[in-house]
PLY file of the C-alpha trace (Angstrom):
ply
format ascii 1.0
element vertex 322
property float x
property float y
property float z
element edge 321
property int vertex1
property int vertex2
end_header
191.30 36.11 20.91
193.98 36.80 18.35
193.62 35.60 14.77
197.33 36.08 14.09
198.30 33.31 16.54
197.67 30.63 13.87
200.14 31.19 10.98
199.08 30.79 7.35
201.64 29.26 4.99
201.49 29.10 1.20
202.92 25.65 0.38
202.65 25.87 -3.43
206.46 25.58 -3.70
206.26 22.05 -2.20
203.36 20.64 -4.20
205.52 19.16 -6.99
207.68 17.48 -4.33
210.73 19.48 -5.35
212.29 20.33 -1.99
215.57 21.67 -3.40
214.55 25.21 -4.41
215.23 28.24 -2.25
211.50 28.96 -2.06
210.78 25.39 -0.93
213.46 25.62 1.77
211.92 28.86 3.06
208.48 27.22 3.17
209.83 24.20 5.05
211.41 26.52 7.64
208.03 28.25 8.05
206.40 24.85 8.67
209.11 24.02 11.22
208.53 27.30 13.07
204.74 26.79 13.12
205.07 23.20 14.38
207.54 24.12 17.13
205.84 27.30 18.34
202.14 26.58 17.82
201.54 23.01 16.64
198.88 24.35 14.25
199.00 26.25 10.96
196.79 26.90 7.95
197.95 26.07 4.44
197.04 27.75 1.17
198.35 26.83 -2.28
197.75 23.19 -1.32
196.55 22.15 -4.78
193.14 20.78 -3.77
190.36 22.48 -5.72
187.80 24.37 -3.60
185.02 22.82 -5.68
186.31 19.38 -4.76
186.27 20.28 -1.06
182.71 21.61 -1.40
181.58 18.41 -3.16
183.17 16.32 -0.39
181.31 18.32 2.27
178.06 17.90 0.32
178.55 14.11 0.33
179.10 14.23 4.10
176.08 16.42 4.79
173.87 14.24 2.60
174.92 11.18 4.59
174.14 12.77 7.96
170.71 13.80 6.70
169.80 10.14 6.10
167.44 8.40 8.55
169.21 6.86 11.54
168.43 3.31 10.37
170.21 3.93 7.05
173.28 5.53 8.63
173.60 2.55 10.98
174.08 0.29 7.97
177.70 1.50 8.16
177.97 1.40 11.96
180.47 -0.85 13.76
179.17 -3.91 15.58
178.71 -1.92 18.81
175.87 0.09 17.20
174.71 -2.49 14.66
174.85 -6.10 15.80
174.54 -7.35 12.21
177.87 -5.83 11.19
181.35 -7.30 11.63
183.37 -4.07 11.42
184.70 -2.81 14.76
186.82 0.22 13.82
185.59 1.85 10.62
182.13 3.28 10.05
179.42 5.46 11.57
178.94 6.38 15.21
175.77 8.08 16.53
175.63 11.39 18.40
174.60 9.87 21.73
178.20 8.70 22.12
179.83 12.08 22.71
177.54 14.75 21.30
178.57 14.50 17.66
177.99 12.03 14.86
180.91 10.72 12.90
181.87 8.62 9.92
185.34 7.06 9.80
186.53 5.93 6.37
189.81 4.11 5.79
191.67 3.80 2.51
189.04 3.28 -0.19
191.49 1.10 -2.13
191.13 -1.62 0.54
188.96 -4.42 -0.89
186.92 -6.97 1.03
189.30 -9.72 -0.11
192.44 -7.79 0.91
190.98 -7.00 4.33
189.89 -10.59 5.07
193.27 -11.99 3.97
195.23 -9.47 6.05
193.20 -10.02 9.23
194.34 -6.76 10.85
192.02 -5.15 13.41
192.25 -1.70 11.79
192.31 -2.55 8.07
188.59 -3.05 7.50
186.58 -3.00 4.30
183.62 -0.65 4.57
180.85 -1.22 2.03
180.08 2.43 1.24
177.60 1.31 -1.42
175.11 0.68 1.40
174.69 4.45 1.85
176.39 6.20 -1.08
175.84 6.17 -4.84
178.73 5.66 -7.27
179.19 9.38 -7.88
179.52 10.09 -4.14
182.00 7.22 -3.72
184.07 8.67 -6.60
184.10 12.05 -4.83
185.31 10.40 -1.60
187.92 8.38 -3.52
189.33 11.47 -5.19
189.44 13.48 -1.97
191.14 10.65 -0.05
193.78 10.33 -2.80
194.48 14.07 -2.89
194.50 14.69 0.87
196.74 11.63 1.36
199.18 12.94 -1.28
199.16 16.38 0.34
199.82 14.91 3.81
202.70 12.89 2.40
204.20 16.08 0.95
204.04 17.73 4.38
205.71 14.70 5.97
208.42 14.65 3.29
209.15 18.30 4.09
209.74 17.32 7.75
212.07 14.52 6.60
213.94 17.02 4.40
214.24 19.32 7.40
216.11 16.51 9.14
218.50 16.24 6.16
217.26 12.82 5.10
215.91 11.62 1.77
212.17 12.52 1.59
211.51 9.23 -0.22
212.00 7.29 3.02
208.40 8.30 3.76
207.39 5.16 1.82
208.87 3.07 4.65
206.39 4.64 7.07
203.41 4.92 4.72
202.26 2.10 2.45
198.83 2.89 0.99
197.10 -0.42 1.67
198.67 -0.72 5.12
198.17 2.85 6.28
195.81 3.49 9.19
194.98 6.94 7.82
191.36 7.96 8.34
189.08 10.35 6.51
186.50 11.43 9.05
183.34 13.46 8.85
182.36 15.10 12.15
178.78 16.32 12.24
177.70 18.47 15.16
173.89 18.54 15.34
171.88 21.15 17.22
173.47 20.24 20.53
171.06 20.83 23.42
173.88 20.76 25.97
177.69 20.89 25.95
179.75 17.70 25.85
182.06 19.12 28.46
182.63 22.24 30.54
186.31 23.14 30.50
187.84 22.72 33.96
190.43 25.33 33.04
188.23 28.29 32.03
184.60 27.14 32.37
183.89 27.37 28.63
181.15 25.13 27.18
182.55 22.65 24.64
181.09 20.70 21.73
184.21 18.50 21.54
186.49 17.66 24.44
190.04 18.95 24.85
192.44 16.47 23.24
195.52 15.86 21.09
195.58 13.73 17.93
197.36 10.40 17.52
199.06 10.49 14.13
201.69 12.40 12.19
199.52 15.24 10.88
195.82 16.03 10.88
194.68 17.99 7.82
191.27 19.54 8.43
188.60 21.43 6.58
186.31 23.35 8.94
183.18 25.10 7.73
182.18 28.73 8.25
180.82 28.05 11.73
184.38 27.64 13.02
184.66 26.90 16.72
188.05 25.17 16.68
190.45 26.48 19.32
194.14 25.83 19.99
195.92 26.10 23.31
199.13 28.09 23.65
201.53 25.69 25.37
203.26 28.44 27.33
200.50 30.66 28.70
197.71 28.02 28.38
195.38 30.56 26.71
193.02 29.48 23.93
193.03 30.96 20.42
190.47 30.64 17.62
191.42 29.00 14.33
189.77 31.48 11.93
187.78 30.21 8.95
189.57 30.67 5.63
187.73 29.15 2.66
191.00 28.79 0.73
192.88 27.11 3.56
193.18 23.74 5.22
194.15 23.50 8.88
197.14 21.32 9.82
198.19 20.14 13.27
200.84 17.83 14.65
200.01 14.56 16.42
201.54 12.23 18.99
203.30 10.05 16.41
205.23 13.03 15.01
206.03 14.18 18.56
207.53 10.76 19.27
209.48 10.49 16.00
210.84 14.04 16.36
211.96 13.33 19.96
209.53 15.93 21.29
210.54 18.74 18.93
207.11 18.84 17.25
204.70 18.45 20.15
201.09 17.34 19.79
198.95 20.33 20.79
195.76 20.55 22.82
192.70 21.66 20.87
188.94 21.74 21.39
185.69 22.81 19.74
183.36 25.38 21.28
179.74 24.47 21.91
177.73 25.70 18.96
173.94 25.44 18.96
173.76 25.37 15.16
174.75 22.48 12.87
178.42 22.21 11.96
180.53 19.93 9.76
184.27 19.38 9.88
186.32 17.02 7.73
189.61 15.96 9.35
192.07 13.60 7.67
194.23 11.74 10.17
197.53 10.90 8.46
198.59 7.69 10.21
201.54 5.38 9.36
201.27 1.77 8.23
200.10 -0.57 11.00
203.46 -2.44 10.97
205.73 0.65 10.82
208.28 0.49 13.61
208.15 3.70 15.60
211.91 4.12 15.97
213.27 7.59 16.77
216.24 7.01 14.47
213.81 7.30 11.52
213.96 11.11 11.59
217.13 11.54 13.60
220.73 10.33 13.54
220.31 8.96 17.05
220.87 5.21 17.28
218.39 3.28 19.32
218.84 -0.20 20.75
215.07 -0.53 20.74
213.67 -1.46 17.31
210.53 0.48 18.14
206.91 -0.33 18.88
204.79 -0.96 15.79
202.35 1.83 15.03
199.29 -0.37 15.49
200.13 -0.76 19.20
201.02 2.92 19.52
197.61 3.87 18.08
195.78 1.34 20.21
197.01 3.04 23.39
196.19 6.49 22.03
192.59 5.65 21.08
191.66 4.50 24.59
191.05 8.09 25.68
188.38 8.68 22.99
184.91 7.54 24.02
183.80 6.90 20.42
186.53 4.25 20.07
185.56 2.31 23.19
184.05 -0.47 21.10
0 1
1 2
2 3
3 4
4 5
5 6
6 7
7 8
8 9
9 10
10 11
11 12
12 13
13 14
14 15
15 16
16 17
17 18
18 19
19 20
20 21
21 22
22 23
23 24
24 25
25 26
26 27
27 28
28 29
29 30
30 31
31 32
32 33
33 34
34 35
35 36
36 37
37 38
38 39
39 40
40 41
41 42
42 43
43 44
44 45
45 46
46 47
47 48
48 49
49 50
50 51
51 52
52 53
53 54
54 55
55 56
56 57
57 58
58 59
59 60
60 61
61 62
62 63
63 64
64 65
65 66
66 67
67 68
68 69
69 70
70 71
71 72
72 73
73 74
74 75
75 76
76 77
77 78
78 79
79 80
80 81
81 82
82 83
83 84
84 85
85 86
86 87
87 88
88 89
89 90
90 91
91 92
92 93
93 94
94 95
95 96
96 97
97 98
98 99
99 100
100 101
101 102
102 103
103 104
104 105
105 106
106 107
107 108
108 109
109 110
110 111
111 112
112 113
113 114
114 115
115 116
116 117
117 118
118 119
119 120
120 121
121 122
122 123
123 124
124 125
125 126
126 127
127 128
128 129
129 130
130 131
131 132
132 133
133 134
134 135
135 136
136 137
137 138
138 139
139 140
140 141
141 142
142 143
143 144
144 145
145 146
146 147
147 148
148 149
149 150
150 151
151 152
152 153
153 154
154 155
155 156
156 157
157 158
158 159
159 160
160 161
161 162
162 163
163 164
164 165
165 166
166 167
167 168
168 169
169 170
170 171
171 172
172 173
173 174
174 175
175 176
176 177
177 178
178 179
179 180
180 181
181 182
182 183
183 184
184 185
185 186
186 187
187 188
188 189
189 190
190 191
191 192
192 193
193 194
194 195
195 196
196 197
197 198
198 199
199 200
200 201
201 202
202 203
203 204
204 205
205 206
206 207
207 208
208 209
209 210
210 211
211 212
212 213
213 214
214 215
215 216
216 217
217 218
218 219
219 220
220 221
221 222
222 223
223 224
224 225
225 226
226 227
227 228
228 229
229 230
230 231
231 232
232 233
233 234
234 235
235 236
236 237
237 238
238 239
239 240
240 241
241 242
242 243
243 244
244 245
245 246
246 247
247 248
248 249
249 250
250 251
251 252
252 253
253 254
254 255
255 256
256 257
257 258
258 259
259 260
260 261
261 262
262 263
263 264
264 265
265 266
266 267
267 268
268 269
269 270
270 271
271 272
272 273
273 274
274 275
275 276
276 277
277 278
278 279
279 280
280 281
281 282
282 283
283 284
284 285
285 286
286 287
287 288
288 289
289 290
290 291
291 292
292 293
293 294
294 295
295 296
296 297
297 298
298 299
299 300
300 301
301 302
302 303
303 304
304 305
305 306
306 307
307 308
308 309
309 310
310 311
311 312
312 313
313 314
314 315
315 316
316 317
317 318
318 319
319 320
320 321
C-alpha cells in the first residue's frame, strides 16, 4: 500500500473565492489532476477549525451512544412506524453493518418542507435527540462544509472557463439534496462483504458516490481505500488530522462528460468502533443535469432533473431501500 497515491492539496488560496490569482490557478490545476488521475485527494488549508470538527464528531458519537429506542425517534418510517420521514434520519446497524444518521439542510423548516412536498426535502426534528448546543454545532458544521464544497465546485467551473457564480443555478440552499451523514461502525462481529476481487473482508461495500463531491472526515482508525482505475489495486487513504478527504461522484462525472470519473472506494472490516463524517454535496432537486452546464457543447436534451438522477443512484444502497 502506498500512501503517496492520494495527493494532498493546500486549498487556502481558494478559500476567499478569488480564483484569479496565480496561486489559485495552480491549486485548481492540482485539483484537476487529482480528479482525473485518482478521483480522491486530501485538502488542507480548508478553513474549517479542527476544534469544530472534533466537536461535530463528539455530537455524532454521543448520539450513537444513546439507547436504541431514543435513536429510533429520528428513524424513517421503515424503522419507526410512528414517523412520516422516509429519507432523512437514523438507520440501525442491522441494515448493512453500520449505523447512520442522515441530516439534510438544517435551514429547512417543517412549514417549508410540508409546503414543498418533495420526497427528499424533509424536516428532521433534531430536538428529539439533541440539545440546543449540539444542534448549533451541527448547524455551523453544515454551513461551513457546504461553503467549502461550493468553493471546490466553483474551482471546477473556473477550470472550464465559465463564471464560478453559475454554481448558484445548480445549488440553492433550501432546495439542495446535500446530506451530512454520520457513519458509525460498531464492533462488527462479521464483515459486511468479502471482496470478490481480492478476498478482503469489508466493513462497507465497494461503491461510488452519487453527487458532485463528497467531503469526508475520517477518524484515526482509517480503513478507507480507493481503487486505482487502471491497475485495479487498492490504496489506503491515510489519516491526516488536518485534512479532509474529497472524492468525485456520479453527478460530476456526468456534468464533466466523463472527465472526472466517480471512483470505487470501500472500507476495511475493523473490529473496533469507528466514526466517519461524510458530506455529500448534491445539487438542487430541480437542477437540470445538462452537460452544457460545464461545457460549451450544445445539447438538444434539456437534461434530467437531479432528483430523478439521484433516485436511480440510491437504488444500489441497501440502507435507502425504504
